[in-house]
N, CA, C, O and the ligand as a Tripos MOL2 file, in Angstrom:
@<TRIPOS>MOLECULE
protein
  217   215    55     0     0
PROTEIN
NO_CHARGES

@<TRIPOS>ATOM
      1 N           3.6930   23.1100   -7.5280 N.3       1 MET1
      2 CA          4.6610   22.1200   -7.0580 C.3       1 MET1
      3 C           4.1370   21.3940   -5.8330 C.2       1 MET1
      4 O           4.1570   20.1670   -5.7410 O.2       1 MET1
      5 N           3.6710   22.2030   -4.8980 N.am      2 ALA2
      6 CA          3.1370   21.5750   -3.6750 C.3       2 ALA2
      7 C           1.9670   20.6770   -3.9820 C.2       2 ALA2
      8 O           1.7790   19.6290   -3.3640 O.2       2 ALA2
      9 N           1.1950   21.1000   -4.9340 N.am      3 ARG3
     10 CA          0.0070   20.3260   -5.2730 C.3       3 ARG3
     11 C           0.4260   18.9760   -5.8480 C.2       3 ARG3
     12 O          -0.1680   17.9440   -5.5380 O.2       3 ARG3
     13 N           1.4570   19.0000   -6.6880 N.am      4 PHE4
     14 CA          1.9490   17.7570   -7.2920 C.3       4 PHE4
     15 C           2.4130   16.7980   -6.2330 C.2       4 PHE4
     16 O           2.1020   15.6080   -6.2860 O.2       4 PHE4
     17 N           3.1680   17.3120   -5.2510 N.am      5 GLU5
     18 CA          3.6750   16.4460   -4.1860 C.3       5 GLU5
     19 C           2.5460   15.8800   -3.3640 C.2       5 GLU5
     20 O           2.5950   14.7200   -2.9540 O.2       5 GLU5
     21 N           1.5510   16.6630   -3.1220 N.am      6 GLU6
     22 CA          0.4020   16.1840   -2.3700 C.3       6 GLU6
     23 C          -0.2930   15.0360   -3.0940 C.2       6 GLU6
     24 O          -0.6920   14.0420   -2.4860 O.2       6 GLU6
     25 N          -0.4260   15.2000   -4.4090 N.am      7 THR7
     26 CA         -1.1030   14.1880   -5.1950 C.3       7 THR7
     27 C          -0.3200   12.9270   -5.2050 C.2       7 THR7
     28 O          -0.8740   11.8400   -5.0400 O.2       7 THR7
     29 N           0.9680   13.0480   -5.3960 N.am      8 ALA8
     30 CA          1.8280   11.8730   -5.4280 C.3       8 ALA8
     31 C           1.7890   11.1670   -4.0680 C.2       8 ALA8
     32 O           1.7390    9.9390   -3.9870 O.2       8 ALA8
     33 N           1.8130   11.9540   -3.0330 N.am      9 ASP9
     34 CA          1.7800   11.4250   -1.6900 C.3       9 ASP9
     35 C           0.5120   10.6060   -1.4750 C.2       9 ASP9
     36 O           0.5550    9.4820   -0.9770 O.2       9 ASP9
     37 N          -0.6010   11.1870   -1.8580 N.am     10 ARG10
     38 CA         -1.8750   10.5170   -1.6670 C.3      10 ARG10
     39 C          -1.9330    9.2100   -2.4790 C.2      10 ARG10
     40 O          -2.4770    8.1960   -2.0430 O.2      10 ARG10
     41 N          -1.3680    9.2870   -3.6360 N.am     11 LYS11
     42 CA         -1.3690    8.1330   -4.5120 C.3      11 LYS11
     43 C          -0.5650    6.9860   -3.8700 C.2      11 LYS11
     44 O          -1.0100    5.8380   -3.8380 O.2      11 LYS11
     45 N           0.6170    7.3260   -3.3670 N.am     12 PHE12
     46 CA          1.4550    6.2470   -2.8280 C.3      12 PHE12
     47 C           0.9820    5.7820   -1.5010 C.2      12 PHE12
     48 O           1.2590    4.6460   -1.1160 O.2      12 PHE12
     49 N           0.2820    6.6020   -0.7830 N.am     13 ARG13
     50 CA         -0.2240    6.1550    0.5000 C.3      13 ARG13
     51 C          -1.2640    5.0770    0.3820 C.2      13 ARG13
     52 O          -1.5310    4.3440    1.3340 O.2      13 ARG13
     53 N          -1.8580    4.9830   -0.8020 N.am     14 ARG14
     54 CA         -2.9290    4.0190   -0.9960 C.3      14 ARG14
     55 C          -2.4520    2.7530   -1.7060 C.2      14 ARG14
     56 O          -3.2510    1.8900   -2.0710 O.2      14 ARG14
     57 N          -1.1590    2.6630   -1.8910 N.am     15 ILE15
     58 CA         -0.6340    1.4560   -2.5310 C.3      15 ILE15
     59 C           0.2520    0.7190   -1.5210 C.2      15 ILE15
     60 O           1.1170    1.3050   -0.8700 O.2      15 ILE15
     61 N           0.0020   -0.5740   -1.4200 N.am     16 PHE16
     62 CA          0.7550   -1.3520   -0.4610 C.3      16 PHE16
     63 C           1.3880   -2.5490   -1.1500 C.2      16 PHE16
     64 O           0.9280   -2.9970   -2.2010 O.2      16 PHE16
     65 N           2.4390   -3.0510   -0.5450 N.am     17 ILE17
     66 CA          3.1670   -4.1570   -1.1460 C.3      17 ILE17
     67 C           3.0800   -5.3500   -0.1850 C.2      17 ILE17
     68 O           3.2860   -5.2280    1.0220 O.2      17 ILE17
     69 N           2.7670   -6.4970   -0.7730 N.am     18 CYS18
     70 CA          2.6950   -7.7270    0.0090 C.3      18 CYS18
     71 C           4.0960   -8.0630    0.5150 C.2      18 CYS18
     72 O           5.0680   -7.9970   -0.2370 O.2      18 CYS18
     73 N           4.1910   -8.4220    1.7950 N.am     19 LYS19
     74 CA          5.4940   -8.6980    2.3690 C.3      19 LYS19
     75 C           6.0710  -10.0060    1.8720 C.2      19 LYS19
     76 O           7.2830  -10.2170    1.9310 O.2      19 LYS19
     77 N           5.2190  -10.8790    1.3850 N.am     20 LYS20
     78 CA          5.6870  -12.1820    0.9490 C.3      20 LYS20
     79 C           6.1140  -12.1670   -0.5080 C.2      20 LYS20
     80 O           7.2420  -12.5190   -0.8530 O.2      20 LYS20
     81 N           5.1600  -11.7390   -1.3690 N.am     21 CYS21
     82 CA          5.4470  -11.9080   -2.8020 C.3      21 CYS21
     83 C           5.6300  -10.5150   -3.4830 C.2      21 CYS21
     84 O           5.8490  -10.4330   -4.6910 O.2      21 CYS21
     85 N           5.5390   -9.4720   -2.7100 N.am     22 LYS22
     86 CA          5.8200   -8.1310   -3.2200 C.3      22 LYS22
     87 C           4.8610   -7.6480   -4.2970 C.2      22 LYS22
     88 O           5.2000   -6.7980   -5.1210 O.2      22 LYS22
     89 N           3.6940   -8.1900   -4.2740 N.am     23 ALA23
     90 CA          2.6500   -7.7440   -5.2190 C.3      23 ALA23
     91 C           2.1130   -6.4000   -4.7270 C.2      23 ALA23
     92 O           1.9950   -6.1570   -3.5260 O.2      23 ALA23
     93 N           1.7930   -5.5360   -5.6950 N.am     24 LYS24
     94 CA          1.2270   -4.2320   -5.3150 C.3      24 LYS24
     95 C          -0.2820   -4.3270   -5.2320 C.2      24 LYS24
     96 O          -0.9460   -4.8600   -6.1210 O.2      24 LYS24
     97 N          -0.8010   -3.7980   -4.1420 N.am     25 ILE25
     98 CA         -2.2430   -3.8150   -3.9420 C.3      25 ILE25
     99 C          -2.6670   -2.3520   -3.6860 C.2      25 ILE25
    100 O          -2.0970   -1.6560   -2.8460 O.2      25 ILE25
    101 N          -3.6860   -1.9220   -4.4420 N.am     26 ARG26
    102 CA         -4.1760   -0.5580   -4.1720 C.3      26 ARG26
    103 C          -5.4140   -0.6190   -3.2660 C.2      26 ARG26
    104 O          -6.4530   -1.1570   -3.6490 O.2      26 ARG26
    105 N          -5.2840   -0.0680   -2.0860 N.am     27 THR27
    106 CA         -6.3720   -0.0950   -1.1430 C.3      27 THR27
    107 C          -6.2000    1.0510   -0.1290 C.2      27 THR27
    108 O          -5.2630    1.8450   -0.2100 O.2      27 THR27
    109 N          -7.1220    1.1050    0.8080 N.am     28 ASP28
    110 CA         -6.9870    2.1170    1.8620 C.3      28 ASP28
    111 C          -6.1660    1.6250    3.0100 C.2      28 ASP28
    112 O          -6.1270    0.4280    3.2950 O.2      28 ASP28
    113 N          -5.5110    2.5420    3.6720 N.am     29 ILE29
    114 CA         -4.6840    2.1870    4.8050 C.3      29 ILE29
    115 C          -5.5410    1.6120    5.9080 C.2      29 ILE29
    116 O          -5.1070    0.7230    6.6400 O.2      29 ILE29
    117 N          -6.7580    2.1180    6.0330 N.am     30 SER30
    118 CA         -7.6350    1.6320    7.1060 C.3      30 SER30
    119 C          -7.9470    0.1270    6.8770 C.2      30 SER30
    120 O          -8.0340   -0.6540    7.8240 O.2      30 SER30
    121 N          -8.1050   -0.2300    5.6400 N.am     31 ARG31
    122 CA         -8.4170   -1.6430    5.3390 C.3      31 ARG31
    123 C          -7.1890   -2.5200    5.6350 C.2      31 ARG31
    124 O          -7.3240   -3.6490    6.1060 O.2      31 ARG31
    125 N          -6.0360   -2.0050    5.3650 N.am     32 VAL32
    126 CA         -4.8110   -2.7640    5.6600 C.3      32 VAL32
    127 C          -4.6730   -2.9670    7.1670 C.2      32 VAL32
    128 O          -4.3620   -4.0610    7.6380 O.2      32 VAL32
    129 N          -4.9110   -1.8890    7.9070 N.am     33 LEU33
    130 CA         -4.7630   -1.9650    9.3690 C.3      33 LEU33
    131 C          -5.7860   -2.8880    9.9570 C.2      33 LEU33
    132 O          -5.5170   -3.5460   10.9620 O.2      33 LEU33
    133 N          -6.9650   -2.9600    9.3560 N.am     34 GLN34
    134 CA         -7.9880   -3.8730    9.8620 C.3      34 GLN34
    135 C          -7.8430   -5.2750    9.3070 C.2      34 GLN34
    136 O          -8.6440   -6.1560    9.6170 O.2      34 GLN34
    137 N          -6.8430   -5.4820    8.5010 N.am     35 ARG35
    138 CA         -6.5280   -6.7690    7.8900 C.3      35 ARG35
    139 C          -7.6900   -7.2940    7.0410 C.2      35 ARG35
    140 O          -7.9840   -8.4900    7.0240 O.2      35 ARG35
    141 N          -8.3160   -6.3960    6.3650 N.am     36 LYS36
    142 CA         -9.4130   -6.8420    5.5040 C.3      36 LYS36
    143 C          -8.9080   -7.1010    4.0740 C.2      36 LYS36
    144 O          -9.6610   -7.5310    3.2000 O.2      36 LYS36
    145 N          -7.6500   -6.8340    3.8690 N.am     37 VAL37
    146 CA         -7.0840   -6.9820    2.5340 C.3      37 VAL37
    147 C          -6.2510   -8.2610    2.4540 C.2      37 VAL37
    148 O          -5.4470   -8.5760    3.3320 O.2      37 VAL37
    149 N          -6.4820   -8.9660    1.3750 N.am     38 LYS38
    150 CA         -5.6910  -10.1980    1.1240 C.3      38 LYS38
    151 C          -4.9360  -10.0510   -0.1600 C.2      38 LYS38
    152 O          -5.4620   -9.5260   -1.1420 O.2      38 LYS38
    153 N          -3.7220  -10.5030   -0.1680 N.am     39 CYS39
    154 CA         -2.9540  -10.4960   -1.4140 C.3      39 CYS39
    155 C          -3.6060  -11.4710   -2.3910 C.2      39 CYS39
    156 O          -3.9740  -12.5860   -2.0200 O.2      39 CYS39
    157 N          -3.7410  -11.0410   -3.6310 N.am     40 ARG40
    158 CA         -4.4130  -11.9360   -4.5720 C.3      40 ARG40
    159 C          -3.4730  -13.0250   -5.1060 C.2      40 ARG40
    160 O          -3.9330  -13.9600   -5.7610 O.2      40 ARG40
    161 N          -2.2100  -12.9230   -4.8470 N.am     41 ASN41
    162 CA         -1.2960  -13.9790   -5.2640 C.3      41 ASN41
    163 C          -1.0980  -15.0450   -4.1830 C.2      41 ASN41
    164 O          -1.1660  -16.2400   -4.4720 O.2      41 ASN41
    165 N          -0.8600  -14.6310   -2.9780 N.am     42 CYS42
    166 CA         -0.4820  -15.6150   -1.9470 C.3      42 CYS42
    167 C          -1.4270  -15.5790   -0.7410 C.2      42 CYS42
    168 O          -1.1770  -16.2740    0.2440 O.2      42 CYS42
    169 N          -2.4920  -14.7960   -0.7930 N.am     43 GLN43
    170 CA         -3.4930  -14.7480    0.2850 C.3      43 GLN43
    171 C          -2.9210  -14.2350    1.5920 C.2      43 GLN43
    172 O          -3.5610  -14.3450    2.6380 O.2      43 GLN43
    173 N          -1.7260  -13.6780    1.5420 N.am     44 CYS44
    174 CA         -1.1080  -13.1660    2.7280 C.3      44 CYS44
    175 C          -1.7060  -11.8190    3.1440 C.2      44 CYS44
    176 O          -2.1370  -11.0480    2.2870 O.2      44 CYS44
    177 N          -1.7360  -11.5300    4.4280 N.am     45 LYS45
    178 CA         -2.3870  -10.3000    4.8880 C.3      45 LYS45
    179 C          -1.3880   -9.2810    5.4070 C.2      45 LYS45
    180 O          -1.7870   -8.2730    5.9900 O.2      45 LYS45
    181 N          -0.1430   -9.5140    5.2130 N.am     46 ASP46
    182 CA          0.8920   -8.5560    5.6820 C.3      46 ASP46
    183 C           1.2730   -7.6500    4.5310 C.2      46 ASP46
    184 O           1.7650   -8.1060    3.4990 O.2      46 ASP46
    185 N           1.0430   -6.3770    4.7170 N.am     47 PHE47
    186 CA          1.4130   -5.4220    3.7130 C.3      47 PHE47
    187 C           2.2680   -4.3150    4.2970 C.2      47 PHE47
    188 O           2.2200   -4.0490    5.4980 O.2      47 PHE47
    189 N           3.0420   -3.6770    3.4570 N.am     48 ARG48
    190 CA          3.7780   -2.5190    3.9070 C.3      48 ARG48
    191 C           3.5600   -1.4140    2.8500 C.2      48 ARG48
    192 O           3.2760   -1.6980    1.6860 O.2      48 ARG48
    193 N           3.7000   -0.1640    3.2840 N.am     49 PRO49
    194 CA          3.5360    0.9330    2.3170 C.3      49 PRO49
    195 C           4.6250    0.8770    1.2770 C.2      49 PRO49
    196 O           5.6980    0.3180    1.5050 O.2      49 PRO49
    197 N           4.3310    1.4750    0.1050 N.am     50 VAL50
    198 CA          5.2660    1.4650   -0.9950 C.3      50 VAL50
    199 C           6.5370    2.2300   -0.6580 C.2      50 VAL50
    200 O           7.6440    1.7830   -0.9600 O.2      50 VAL50
    201 N           6.3660    3.3840   -0.0300 N.am     51 ARG51
    202 CA          7.4910    4.2570    0.1990 C.3      51 ARG51
    203 C           8.4470    3.7110    1.2500 C.2      51 ARG51
    204 O           8.0620    3.4580    2.3920 O.2      51 ARG51
    205 N           9.6630    3.5380    0.8560 N.am     52 THR52
    206 CA         10.6780    3.0250    1.7960 C.3      52 THR52
    207 C          11.7880    4.0940    2.0430 C.2      52 THR52
    208 O          12.5750    3.9800    2.9840 O.2      52 THR52
    209 N          11.8220    5.1000    1.1950 N.am     53 LYS53
    210 CA         12.8280    6.1590    1.3860 C.3      53 LYS53
    211 C          12.5140    6.9790    2.6390 C.2      53 LYS53
    212 O          11.3550    7.2210    2.9770 O.2      53 LYS53
    213 N          13.5730    7.3900    3.3030 N.am     54 LYS54
    214 CA         13.3400    8.1770    4.5280 C.3      54 LYS54
    215 C          13.2800    9.7010    4.2320 C.2      54 LYS54
    216 O          13.0920   10.5010    5.1480 O.2      54 LYS54
    217 ZN          1.4160  -11.8270   -1.7010 Zn       55 ZN55
@<TRIPOS>BOND
     1     1     2 1
     2     2     3 1
     3     3     4 2
     4     3     5 am
     5     5     6 1
     6     6     7 1
     7     7     8 2
     8     7     9 am
     9     9    10 1
    10    10    11 1
    11    11    12 2
    12    11    13 am
    13    13    14 1
    14    14    15 1
    15    15    16 2
    16    15    17 am
    17    17    18 1
    18    18    19 1
    19    19    20 2
    20    19    21 am
    21    21    22 1
    22    22    23 1
    23    23    24 2
    24    23    25 am
    25    25    26 1
    26    26    27 1
    27    27    28 2
    28    27    29 am
    29    29    30 1
    30    30    31 1
    31    31    32 2
    32    31    33 am
    33    33    34 1
    34    34    35 1
    35    35    36 2
    36    35    37 am
    37    37    38 1
    38    38    39 1
    39    39    40 2
    40    39    41 am
    41    41    42 1
    42    42    43 1
    43    43    44 2
    44    43    45 am
    45    45    46 1
    46    46    47 1
    47    47    48 2
    48    47    49 am
    49    49    50 1
    50    50    51 1
    51    51    52 2
    52    51    53 am
    53    53    54 1
    54    54    55 1
    55    55    56 2
    56    55    57 am
    57    57    58 1
    58    58    59 1
    59    59    60 2
    60    59    61 am
    61    61    62 1
    62    62    63 1
    63    63    64 2
    64    63    65 am
    65    65    66 1
    66    66    67 1
    67    67    68 2
    68    67    69 am
    69    69    70 1
    70    70    71 1
    71    71    72 2
    72    71    73 am
    73    73    74 1
    74    74    75 1
    75    75    76 2
    76    75    77 am
    77    77    78 1
    78    78    79 1
    79    79    80 2
    80    79    81 am
    81    81    82 1
    82    82    83 1
    83    83    84 2
    84    83    85 am
    85    85    86 1
    86    86    87 1
    87    87    88 2
    88    87    89 am
    89    89    90 1
    90    90    91 1
    91    91    92 2
    92    91    93 am
    93    93    94 1
    94    94    95 1
    95    95    96 2
    96    95    97 am
    97    97    98 1
    98    98    99 1
    99    99   100 2
   100    99   101 am
   101   101   102 1
   102   102   103 1
   103   103   104 2
   104   103   105 am
   105   105   106 1
   106   106   107 1
   107   107   108 2
   108   107   109 am
   109   109   110 1
   110   110   111 1
   111   111   112 2
   112   111   113 am
   113   113   114 1
   114   114   115 1
   115   115   116 2
   116   115   117 am
   117   117   118 1
   118   118   119 1
   119   119   120 2
   120   119   121 am
   121   121   122 1
   122   122   123 1
   123   123   124 2
   124   123   125 am
   125   125   126 1
   126   126   127 1
   127   127   128 2
   128   127   129 am
   129   129   130 1
   130   130   131 1
   131   131   132 2
   132   131   133 am
   133   133   134 1
   134   134   135 1
   135   135   136 2
   136   135   137 am
   137   137   138 1
   138   138   139 1
   139   139   140 2
   140   139   141 am
   141   141   142 1
   142   142   143 1
   143   143   144 2
   144   143   145 am
   145   145   146 1
   146   146   147 1
   147   147   148 2
   148   147   149 am
   149   149   150 1
   150   150   151 1
   151   151   152 2
   152   151   153 am
   153   153   154 1
   154   154   155 1
   155   155   156 2
   156   155   157 am
   157   157   158 1
   158   158   159 1
   159   159   160 2
   160   159   161 am
   161   161   162 1
   162   162   163 1
   163   163   164 2
   164   163   165 am
   165   165   166 1
   166   166   167 1
   167   167   168 2
   168   167   169 am
   169   169   170 1
   170   170   171 1
   171   171   172 2
   172   171   173 am
   173   173   174 1
   174   174   175 1
   175   175   176 2
   176   175   177 am
   177   177   178 1
   178   178   179 1
   179   179   180 2
   180   179   181 am
   181   181   182 1
   182   182   183 1
   183   183   184 2
   184   183   185 am
   185   185   186 1
   186   186   187 1
   187   187   188 2
   188   187   189 am
   189   189   190 1
   190   190   191 1
   191   191   192 2
   192   191   193 am
   193   193   194 1
   194   194   195 1
   195   195   196 2
   196   195   197 am
   197   197   198 1
   198   198   199 1
   199   199   200 2
   200   199   201 am
   201   201   202 1
   202   202   203 1
   203   203   204 2
   204   203   205 am
   205   205   206 1
   206   206   207 1
   207   207   208 2
   208   207   209 am
   209   209   210 1
   210   210   211 1
   211   211   212 2
   212   211   213 am
   213   213   214 1
   214   214   215 1
   215   215   216 2
@<TRIPOS>SUBSTRUCTURE
     1 MET1         2 RESIDUE 1 A MET
     2 ALA2         6 RESIDUE 1 A ALA
     3 ARG3        10 RESIDUE 1 A ARG
     4 PHE4        14 RESIDUE 1 A PHE
     5 GLU5        18 RESIDUE 1 A GLU
     6 GLU6        22 RESIDUE 1 A GLU
     7 THR7        26 RESIDUE 1 A THR
     8 ALA8        30 RESIDUE 1 A ALA
     9 ASP9        34 RESIDUE 1 A ASP
    10 ARG10       38 RESIDUE 1 A ARG
    11 LYS11       42 RESIDUE 1 A LYS
    12 PHE12       46 RESIDUE 1 A PHE
    13 ARG13       50 RESIDUE 1 A ARG
    14 ARG14       54 RESIDUE 1 A ARG
    15 ILE15       58 RESIDUE 1 A ILE
    16 PHE16       62 RESIDUE 1 A PHE
    17 ILE17       66 RESIDUE 1 A ILE
    18 CYS18       70 RESIDUE 1 A CYS
    19 LYS19       74 RESIDUE 1 A LYS
    20 LYS20       78 RESIDUE 1 A LYS
    21 CYS21       82 RESIDUE 1 A CYS
    22 LYS22       86 RESIDUE 1 A LYS
    23 ALA23       90 RESIDUE 1 A ALA
    24 LYS24       94 RESIDUE 1 A LYS
    25 ILE25       98 RESIDUE 1 A ILE
    26 ARG26      102 RESIDUE 1 A ARG
    27 THR27      106 RESIDUE 1 A THR
    28 ASP28      110 RESIDUE 1 A ASP
    29 ILE29      114 RESIDUE 1 A ILE
    30 SER30      118 RESIDUE 1 A SER
    31 ARG31      122 RESIDUE 1 A ARG
    32 VAL32      126 RESIDUE 1 A VAL
    33 LEU33      130 RESIDUE 1 A LEU
    34 GLN34      134 RESIDUE 1 A GLN
    35 ARG35      138 RESIDUE 1 A ARG
    36 LYS36      142 RESIDUE 1 A LYS
    37 VAL37      146 RESIDUE 1 A VAL
    38 LYS38      150 RESIDUE 1 A LYS
    39 CYS39      154 RESIDUE 1 A CYS
    40 ARG40      158 RESIDUE 1 A ARG
    41 ASN41      162 RESIDUE 1 A ASN
    42 CYS42      166 RESIDUE 1 A CYS
    43 GLN43      170 RESIDUE 1 A GLN
    44 CYS44      174 RESIDUE 1 A CYS
    45 LYS45      178 RESIDUE 1 A LYS
    46 ASP46      182 RESIDUE 1 A ASP
    47 PHE47      186 RESIDUE 1 A PHE
    48 ARG48      190 RESIDUE 1 A ARG
    49 PRO49      194 RESIDUE 1 A PRO
    50 VAL50      198 RESIDUE 1 A VAL
    51 ARG51      202 RESIDUE 1 A ARG
    52 THR52      206 RESIDUE 1 A THR
    53 LYS53      210 RESIDUE 1 A LYS
    54 LYS54      214 RESIDUE 1 A LYS
    55 ZN55       217 GROUP 0 **** ****
C-alpha cells in the first residue's frame, strides 16, 4: 500500500499544469522552478502542480 502511494506521489509530482491553458506537462520540478519549461500550447511559463487537494 505504502509503495503504491509513493509511486503515485512521484508520478504526480512530475506533472504540471499550465496556468493559462491547463495543458498537462510532464517534467521535473527543478525545471519548472528554473522556468526552463514552456507550455507547448501557449508558450506560457507558469505552471502549477497537478495536485490541488489538501
Ligand atoms: Zn499553456
